[in-house]
C-alpha positions as CSV (number, residue, x, y, z in Angstrom):
1,M,-66.4,47.2,7.5
2,A,-65.6,46.2,4.0
3,R,-68.4,44.5,2.0
4,K,-68.1,40.9,1.1
5,T,-67.4,40.4,-2.6
6,R,-70.3,38.8,-4.4
7,L,-69.1,35.6,-6.2
8,F,-70.6,34.2,-9.3
9,L,-69.9,30.9,-11.0
10,K,-71.9,29.8,-14.0
11,D,-74.5,27.0,-13.3
12,T,-73.8,27.2,-9.5
13,P,-76.6,27.8,-7.1
14,Q,-76.5,30.3,-4.2
15,H,-78.0,30.1,-0.8
16,V,-79.5,33.5,0.1
17,I,-81.2,35.2,3.0
18,I,-82.6,38.7,3.6
19,Q,-84.3,39.6,6.9
20,G,-86.3,42.4,8.5
21,I,-84.4,45.2,10.2
22,N,-83.8,44.4,13.9
23,N,-85.6,41.1,13.3
24,K,-88.8,43.1,12.4
25,V,-91.7,41.0,11.2
26,I,-92.1,41.6,7.5
27,F,-95.3,39.5,7.0
28,L,-98.1,40.7,9.3
29,D,-101.0,38.9,7.7
30,E,-102.0,36.5,4.9
31,D,-102.2,39.3,2.3
32,D,-98.5,40.2,2.9
33,Y,-97.4,36.7,2.2
34,Q,-99.5,36.5,-0.9
35,A,-98.2,39.9,-2.1
36,F,-94.6,38.8,-1.7
37,L,-95.3,35.5,-3.6
38,A,-96.9,37.5,-6.4
39,I,-93.8,39.6,-6.7
40,L,-91.6,36.5,-6.8
41,K,-93.7,35.0,-9.6
42,A,-93.3,38.1,-11.7
43,L,-89.6,38.4,-11.1
44,V,-88.6,34.8,-12.0
45,V,-90.3,35.4,-15.3
46,N,-88.6,38.7,-16.1
47,I,-85.2,38.2,-14.5
48,E,-82.7,35.4,-15.5
49,I,-82.8,33.4,-12.3
50,E,-84.0,30.0,-11.3
51,L,-85.4,29.4,-7.7
52,H,-85.1,25.8,-6.5
53,A,-86.2,26.2,-2.9
54,Y,-87.6,29.0,-0.7
55,V,-89.3,29.8,2.5
56,L,-91.1,32.9,3.8
57,M,-90.8,33.2,7.5
58,P,-92.3,36.0,9.6
59,S,-89.0,38.0,9.8
60,Y,-87.0,36.8,6.8
61,F,-87.0,35.3,3.3
62,Q,-84.5,32.5,2.5
63,F,-84.0,30.7,-0.8
64,L,-81.7,28.6,-3.0
65,A,-81.3,29.8,-6.6
66,T,-79.1,29.6,-9.7
67,P,-78.5,33.1,-11.3
68,L,-78.1,32.7,-15.0
69,Y,-75.8,35.7,-15.4
70,E,-73.4,37.6,-13.1
71,N,-75.8,40.4,-12.3
72,S,-79.0,38.3,-12.2
73,L,-79.1,37.8,-8.4
74,S,-78.4,41.5,-7.6
75,K,-81.1,42.6,-10.0
76,F,-83.5,40.1,-8.5
77,M,-82.9,41.2,-5.0
78,Q,-83.0,44.9,-5.8
79,S,-86.4,44.6,-7.6
80,L,-87.8,42.3,-4.9
81,G,-86.8,44.6,-2.1
82,R,-88.0,47.8,-3.8
83,R,-91.4,46.3,-4.8
84,Y,-92.2,44.7,-1.4
85,V,-91.0,47.7,0.6
86,G,-93.2,49.9,-1.5
87,Y,-96.2,47.7,-0.9
88,F,-95.5,47.3,2.8
89,N,-94.9,51.0,3.5
90,K,-98.0,52.1,1.6
91,K,-100.2,49.5,3.4
92,Y,-98.9,50.3,6.9
93,E,-98.3,54.0,6.3
94,R,-94.6,53.9,7.2
95,R,-91.4,55.1,5.6
96,G,-87.9,53.9,5.3
97,T,-86.2,50.5,4.6
98,L,-87.6,47.2,5.8
99,W,-84.4,45.2,5.5
100,E,-81.4,44.5,7.8
101,G,-78.7,45.7,5.4
102,R,-77.7,43.8,2.3
103,Y,-78.8,40.2,1.6
104,K,-76.3,37.4,2.6
105,S,-75.3,34.8,0.1
106,S,-73.2,31.7,-0.2
107,L,-72.1,29.7,-3.3
108,V,-73.2,26.1,-3.0
109,E,-71.5,23.0,-4.3
110,S,-74.5,21.3,-5.7
111,K,-72.8,17.9,-5.9
112,T,-72.4,17.7,-2.1
113,Y,-74.8,20.2,-0.6
114,L,-77.8,20.8,-2.9
115,Y,-80.3,18.6,-1.1
116,E,-79.0,19.4,2.3
117,V,-79.4,23.2,1.7
118,M,-82.9,22.6,0.2
119,K,-83.8,20.7,3.4
120,F,-82.2,23.4,5.6
121,I,-84.5,25.9,3.9
122,E,-87.8,24.0,3.6
123,T,-87.9,22.4,7.0
124,K,-87.6,25.6,9.0
125,P,-91.3,26.0,9.8
126,K,-92.4,23.8,12.8
127,N,-95.1,22.1,10.7
128,F,-93.2,22.3,7.4
129,K,-95.1,19.6,5.6
130,K,-98.3,21.8,5.8
131,Y,-96.6,25.2,5.7
132,P,-98.1,27.1,2.7
133,Y,-95.3,29.6,2.2
134,S,-92.4,27.5,1.0
135,S,-91.4,25.3,-1.9
136,F,-91.8,22.1,0.1
137,Q,-95.3,21.7,-1.4
138,K,-93.7,21.7,-4.9
139,N,-90.6,19.7,-4.2
140,F,-92.2,17.0,-2.1
141,F,-95.9,17.0,-3.0
142,F,-95.6,18.1,-6.6
143,K,-98.1,20.9,-6.1
144,D,-98.1,23.7,-8.7
145,D,-95.7,26.5,-8.0
146,A,-94.8,28.9,-10.7
147,I,-91.9,30.2,-8.7
148,V,-89.9,27.0,-8.5
149,A,-87.6,25.7,-11.3
150,P,-86.0,22.4,-10.1
151,H,-82.3,22.2,-10.2
152,K,-81.0,20.0,-13.1
153,Q,-79.6,17.6,-10.5
154,Y,-82.8,17.3,-8.5
155,T,-84.6,14.0,-8.3
156,Y,-87.5,13.2,-6.0
157,K,-86.0,10.0,-4.8
158,S,-82.7,11.6,-3.8
159,Y,-84.4,14.5,-2.0
160,T,-86.8,12.2,0.0
161,N,-83.8,10.1,1.1
162,I,-82.2,13.2,2.6
163,L,-85.5,14.2,4.2
164,R,-85.9,10.9,5.9
165,N,-82.5,11.3,7.7
166,S,-81.6,13.9,10.2
167,S,-78.8,16.2,9.2
168,D,-75.7,15.7,11.2
169,E,-74.5,18.6,13.3
170,D,-71.4,19.2,11.2
171,T,-73.5,19.6,8.0
172,Y,-76.0,21.9,9.7
173,A,-73.2,24.0,11.2
174,T,-71.5,24.3,7.8
175,I,-74.6,25.5,6.0
176,S,-75.6,27.9,8.7
177,S,-72.0,29.3,9.2
178,S,-71.3,29.6,5.5
179,L,-74.4,31.7,5.0
180,E,-73.8,33.8,8.0
181,K,-70.2,34.5,7.0
182,Q,-71.0,34.6,3.3
183,I,-68.3,32.0,2.4
184,I,-68.5,28.9,0.3
185,T,-70.8,26.0,1.2
186,G,-68.7,23.2,-0.3
187,S,-65.7,20.9,-0.1
188,K,-62.0,21.9,-0.3
189,E,-61.8,20.6,-3.9
190,F,-64.8,22.8,-4.9
191,S,-63.2,25.9,-3.3
192,Q,-59.9,25.2,-5.2
193,K,-61.8,24.8,-8.4
194,L,-63.6,28.1,-7.7
195,E,-60.2,29.8,-7.1
196,Q,-59.0,28.7,-10.5
197,E,-62.1,29.7,-12.4
198,L,-62.5,33.1,-10.7
199,G,-58.9,33.9,-10.3
200,V,-59.6,34.9,-6.7
201,A,-57.5,33.7,-3.7
202,L,-59.9,32.0,-1.3
203,G,-57.4,30.2,0.9
204,A,-58.2,32.3,3.9
205,L,-61.8,31.2,4.0
206,K,-63.1,28.4,6.3
207,R,-64.4,25.7,3.9
208,G,-66.4,22.6,4.2
209,R,-67.1,20.7,7.4
210,P,-65.4,21.7,10.7
211,K,-62.0,20.3,11.1
212,T,-61.5,17.4,13.6
213,K,-59.8,19.6,16.1
214,N,-63.1,21.6,16.5
215,I,-65.2,18.5,17.3
216,R,-67.0,19.2,20.5
217,K,-65.5,17.4,23.5
218,K,-68.0,18.8,26.0
219,M,-71.5,20.2,25.9
220,Y,-70.7,23.9,26.4
221,S,-67.8,25.1,24.1
222,N,-67.6,28.9,24.4
223,L,-69.8,30.4,27.1
224,A,-70.3,34.2,27.0
225,V,-72.3,36.4,29.3
226,I,-75.4,37.7,27.5
227,N,-75.3,41.4,26.8
228,K,-78.3,43.0,25.1
229,M,-76.1,45.5,23.2
230,K,-73.5,43.0,22.0
231,H,-75.9,40.2,21.4
232,K,-79.0,42.2,20.2
233,N,-79.1,40.3,16.9
234,L,-78.5,36.8,18.3
235,K,-81.0,34.0,17.4
236,V,-81.4,30.4,18.5
237,S,-82.6,27.7,16.2
238,K,-85.1,25.0,17.2
239,M,-83.3,22.1,18.9
240,E,-83.6,19.1,16.6
241,N,-80.1,17.8,16.8
242,F,-78.6,16.7,20.2
243,S,-75.0,16.0,18.9
244,F,-73.7,18.6,21.3
245,A,-74.4,16.0,24.1
246,R,-72.7,13.1,22.3
247,S,-69.6,12.9,24.6
248,I,-71.6,13.2,27.9
249,K,-71.7,10.1,30.1
250,F,-73.6,11.6,33.1
251,I,-76.4,14.1,32.4
252,P,-77.3,16.2,35.4
253,A,-80.9,15.9,36.6
254,V,-83.2,17.3,39.3
255,H,-85.6,15.6,41.7
256,T,-88.7,16.9,39.9
257,E,-87.7,14.8,36.9
258,T,-87.1,11.5,38.6
259,T,-90.4,9.8,37.7
260,L,-90.1,10.7,34.0
261,I,-86.4,10.0,33.8
262,G,-86.8,6.7,35.6
263,E,-89.0,5.3,32.8
264,D,-86.1,5.5,30.3
265,Y,-82.7,5.9,32.0
266,P,-80.8,4.7,35.1
267,L,-80.7,7.5,37.6
268,V,-77.7,7.6,40.1
269,I,-75.8,10.0,42.4
270,T,-72.3,10.8,41.3
271,A,-69.4,10.3,43.7
272,G,-67.0,12.9,44.9
273,E,-67.0,16.1,47.0
274,N,-69.9,17.7,45.1
275,P,-72.3,14.8,44.2
276,F,-75.2,15.5,41.9
277,L,-78.1,13.6,40.6
278,G,-77.2,12.2,37.2
279,V,-78.5,10.1,34.3
280,I,-76.2,7.4,32.9
281,V,-76.3,7.6,29.1
282,A,-73.1,5.8,28.1
283,L,-71.0,2.7,28.9
284,D,-67.4,3.0,27.7
285,G,-68.2,5.2,24.6
286,D,-70.4,8.0,23.4
287,N,-74.0,8.8,24.5
288,L,-76.1,5.7,23.6
289,F,-79.3,7.7,23.4
290,L,-78.2,9.5,20.2
291,N,-78.1,8.0,16.8
292,E,-75.6,9.0,14.1
293,E,-77.7,12.0,13.0
294,G,-78.1,13.3,16.6
295,K,-81.7,12.2,17.1
296,W,-82.6,11.5,20.7
297,Y,-83.9,8.0,21.4
298,G,-85.6,8.6,24.8
299,A,-89.2,9.7,25.2
300,Y,-88.2,12.4,27.7
301,V,-85.3,14.8,27.3
302,P,-83.8,16.0,30.6
303,A,-84.1,19.7,31.4
304,Y,-80.3,20.1,31.5
305,L,-80.3,19.5,27.8
306,R,-83.4,21.5,27.0
307,K,-81.9,24.6,28.5
308,Y,-78.9,24.5,26.0
309,P,-77.3,26.6,24.6
310,F,-78.1,28.8,27.6
311,A,-76.6,28.4,31.1
312,L,-76.4,30.1,34.4
313,G,-73.1,31.4,35.7
314,A,-71.9,32.9,39.0
315,S,-68.9,35.1,39.8
316,N,-66.2,33.7,42.0
317,Q,-66.4,36.9,44.2
318,N,-70.2,36.5,44.7
319,P,-71.5,33.0,44.1
320,E,-75.1,34.2,44.7
321,E,-74.9,36.7,41.9
322,K,-76.1,34.7,38.8
323,L,-75.5,35.7,35.2
324,L,-77.2,34.3,32.1
325,M,-74.8,32.9,29.5
326,I,-74.9,31.4,26.0
327,D,-72.7,29.1,24.1
328,I,-71.6,31.3,21.2
329,D,-70.0,28.5,19.3
330,S,-73.2,26.4,19.3
331,S,-74.6,25.5,15.8
332,L,-78.0,26.6,17.2
333,V,-76.7,30.2,17.6
334,S,-76.5,32.7,14.7
335,E,-77.7,36.2,13.7
336,S,-79.8,34.9,10.8
337,I,-81.8,31.8,11.7
338,G,-84.1,31.0,14.6
339,E,-85.9,32.8,17.5
340,A,-84.6,36.2,18.5
341,I,-83.3,36.7,22.0
342,F,-84.1,40.3,22.1
343,N,-87.0,42.3,20.6
344,E,-86.5,45.3,18.3
345,N,-86.8,47.7,21.3
346,G,-84.1,45.8,23.3
347,T,-86.5,43.9,25.6
348,Q,-86.3,40.2,26.2
349,S,-88.3,38.2,23.6
350,N,-90.9,35.7,24.7
351,F,-88.7,32.9,23.6
352,F,-85.8,34.1,25.8
353,Q,-88.2,34.6,28.7
354,E,-89.3,31.0,28.4
355,K,-85.7,29.9,28.5
356,I,-85.0,32.0,31.5
357,S,-88.0,30.5,33.3
358,L,-86.7,27.0,32.5
359,I,-83.2,27.8,33.7
360,S,-84.6,29.5,36.9
361,A,-86.8,26.5,37.7
362,Y,-83.9,24.1,37.0
363,E,-81.6,26.1,39.4
364,R,-84.3,26.1,42.1
365,D,-84.9,22.3,41.7
366,R,-81.1,21.7,41.6
367,K,-80.7,23.2,45.1
368,E,-83.6,21.1,46.4
369,T,-82.0,18.0,44.9
370,E,-78.8,18.8,46.7
371,K,-80.7,18.8,50.0
372,I,-82.2,15.4,49.2
373,I,-78.8,14.0,48.4
374,K,-77.4,15.3,51.6
375,I,-80.2,13.7,53.5
376,L,-79.4,10.3,51.9
377,A,-75.7,10.7,52.6
378,D,-76.3,11.7,56.2
379,A,-78.5,8.6,56.6
380,D,-75.5,6.5,55.4
381,I,-77.6,4.5,52.9
382,L,-75.5,5.3,49.7
383,E,-73.2,2.7,48.3
384,N,-70.6,2.9,45.5
385,G,-71.7,1.4,42.3
386,E,-70.1,0.3,39.0
387,I,-71.2,-1.3,35.7
388,T,-68.9,-4.1,34.5
389,V,-68.8,-6.8,31.8
390,G,-66.8,-10.1,31.8
391,E,-65.2,-12.1,34.5
392,G,-61.6,-12.8,35.6
393,E,-59.0,-11.4,33.3
394,E,-61.7,-10.4,30.9
395,R,-63.6,-8.3,33.4
396,K,-63.8,-4.6,32.5
397,I,-65.3,-1.7,34.3
398,L,-67.5,0.3,31.9
399,V,-69.0,2.9,34.3
400,T,-67.8,3.9,37.8
401,G,-67.8,7.0,40.0
402,F,-71.4,6.8,41.0
403,Q,-73.5,5.9,44.1
404,A,-76.9,4.2,44.5
405,V,-79.2,3.8,47.4
406,S,-78.9,0.5,49.2
407,K,-82.3,-1.1,49.0
408,A,-81.6,-3.2,52.1
409,K,-80.5,-0.2,54.2
410,F,-83.4,1.9,52.9
411,E,-86.0,-0.7,54.0
412,A,-84.3,-1.1,57.4
413,L,-84.7,2.6,58.2
414,D,-86.6,3.6,61.4
415,S,-90.3,4.3,60.8
416,E,-89.9,7.9,62.2
417,I,-87.3,8.6,59.6
418,T,-89.4,7.2,56.7
419,K,-92.4,9.2,58.0
420,D,-90.4,12.4,57.7
421,W,-89.1,11.3,54.3
422,D,-92.6,10.6,53.1
423,A,-93.6,14.2,54.0
424,M,-90.6,15.7,52.3
425,G,-90.9,13.7,49.1
426,V,-87.6,11.9,49.7
427,T,-89.3,8.4,49.7
428,T,-90.8,9.1,46.3
429,F,-87.4,10.1,45.0
430,V,-85.7,7.0,46.3
431,K,-88.3,4.6,44.9
432,A,-88.0,6.2,41.5
433,H,-84.2,6.1,41.7
434,L,-84.2,2.4,42.6
435,D,-86.8,1.5,39.9
436,S,-84.7,3.3,37.3
437,L,-81.7,1.1,37.9
438,N,-83.5,-1.6,35.9
439,N,-82.7,0.6,32.9
440,I,-79.0,-0.4,33.0
441,N,-80.1,-3.3,30.8
442,R,-81.4,-0.8,28.3
443,L,-77.9,0.6,28.0
444,F,-76.6,-2.8,26.9
445,A,-79.5,-3.2,24.5
446,L,-78.7,0.1,22.9
447,A,-75.0,-0.8,22.7
448,R,-75.8,-4.1,20.9
449,Q,-78.2,-2.3,18.6
450,Q,-75.5,0.2,17.6
451,Q,-73.1,-2.6,16.8
452,K,-75.3,-4.0,14.1
């Protein structure tokens, strides 16, 4: 495979990542982090490069920097790699490289993406505000850090404004994809300017935010069966943005969630040949439990969303044979950022095993939920429902295609039936379902809030 051409544009920052081979941990203890930081301090003094943001994570080093000369970045990376590998190999009595090939880099349009890329880098750790091995302490708390040289565009007010808001899915996807593919993180105009200055045709590159035609219309976009050889380097980022669920109106749920779900959302049973338990999250538009940045409003996130970007598939020939799948096109999935699916030796990572457990439990509970729905259907206590606004000619149906338990029919059931239902947990389910219908008013409240 041909190598990507390294691009350089004067006074233009670059987003860079280098990671351990096969996702190998490159910092095993506190001394390793400190040794790496000491090397960085020495290099920024001796090599013409300015680091604006950085983070040291267990298996990779990621940063934003402006090289002052064309060869500054390559000299910096060569020296950094050589010095730290020498330290690491000597300490742990090993030989060979520590890195997963060459570093990856992306030219960044500072006018549009400087603060977003800084945030992308510095907020990777779970407790990033207290994380000691990143530039966040300098850029946000003004703590001394000899490694950092603020970009000439940087102002504290501008950066904190970006930090207060969640990055939208498109911006996050652009930054992640641009770094992974080593293309430009910037607008179409910036790319055209770059073409003129460098004399390089860049028209074939994907630039900027995803085009409208790629906007997600459903939760899963491109499911693929997970293969430990083909997907050995795949990683999944922490789920902080739920924009992938923006167009969903009914979120599938399982009976074990009814009490928690009932506190926030209206819980119904869909109509049709294959009814399922579902949460109503929209009226006549997008998911009302998401804000513009993709933040989830509810206190509880349904398991169906938490298992994303993973899914369980079955072959048409043998429905009982289940296969684990992953949404390859998800912005959470890449080969550079996040939790690895497989360990260096090809075994499943702890992260992946936890997801498998969640999916398995969900599948088991889904089958039990189907049994409960059948019991309710056989008892003939389900009635079609709809959510409407207005009267007469102004009447409009906002939500239809669902069923709800008739409270009158439920209360009129024979005592022997209710006794059996109590033992099976069906009564608890029905009561939680009926109580949850009061949350339909919350949908209207959220709709009004989002009109302001």
